[in-house]
C-alpha angles and dihedrals in degrees: 000000000000092000091050093049091049090062089065094040098257131124129214109249100177150319119263093216094050137274097266134056091244090054092049091049088056091057090053097231096318104138150140136134146259118226132181128207115246092246090049090236096123139030123199125204109194125183122205115239127237114314107270093235095048110049089132088069089075091057093048090047089053087084096057121121124243129246134200113277119241120186131172092268109021148003120226129155132341131288137197108286094220096050092047092051091050093048091049091060093065102027094100092048090052096048092049094049093047093056088076097048132080140196130050119326125232113195121196145161147154127238111331084004090059090054090051092047089053091053092047091052090053092046102045095057118194093001092066099066098160135035126189120179133181121204093349121181119224109281111182146354132274093276092053090058088072089065087072097046093115096044127090104235131194118179116188125195126185109225109277099006104159096201090066087064098050134128092034113243089246130018093225127118094260095055095042091048093048092049091053100039090053084072091060099077122159129035116273139148091257098048097081090052093052094042090055091048090051094049093053096039095047090054092051092043092052092050089050092051092048090053089050090051093244097147109137124152124213138193130180114251092237143350116289130253096224124208110202127219090271093054096256117145116230114189098183104023117169117239093244093051090052093048090050093049090048092052090051091049092052091050092049093050112092090330096305122275103022129201088244092053089049091055092050094049089051087059086068083087088081092055094048090048091052087053091059088058090065087219110136094200095050090050091052093049091047092050091047092050090048090049092051089056092048094055094047121102138049108280099020113243100245131054088218090065097038094056091060096064113113092234090060091053091048090052094047099043105037105125093359106093101094 
């Protein structure tokens, strides 16, 4: 890491998860680094994304409830409980490390790291002047957005990236159904069957979540900078233009809706059946198991999953963040 940073005239200042193996174990995999430019004109706080062998955890955590946000200086809105708990494990490490740095602070991260970067930007106040995220899930509600009012925020999403659409904005049948049906892209004989399954299952899952008092609401912290399926950056893309590009991307990927994708989507039955049990733990386990199967295979069966991979963001954004 130090050698790589030196090539761009930065020096490693510290690790978010701690300097020793014991310290990193205590943060349960939450990690990243702080680096300073050689002229000390910029400090970068970078959070590591979701562990490569556990992307399904993000899907399971999508059902988490929200809690009131508490930063150093204020408390507005609600944020995802799981993201807040993860950030809390490294908050003291970050504060201590930043006391010996100077200059403006740029905060960044991918996937789970993007969610943690968003919380850090809201928490660090005037010091965190700029936030750049890649493939960020939704972190907080509309009121929480105001915590970032003084921060320059750039939120990048790569085409169909599913993680940028979870948790759903609302946990009602309509939003759950839309999230899942977006995965069913091109016409095929299996699509109507899967669509029907999703409609019925989403309604049942929404009812179960309501009974369990899982009723959070989420909004992204800013509009997205969208990168289309050809790698073109679109700073102010209209919603219908994005939807059309995503449909084209799904159709282009492995010939559209593949038999393998159809099999995986049929396994949603397990998730919906767990919902009828009204057991929150059983629902999380079912979603995590389903997510693990989704991310299996090379290539993965759905464009919406493939577009979340860090390598795709590197390819899409190299030389484009300006």
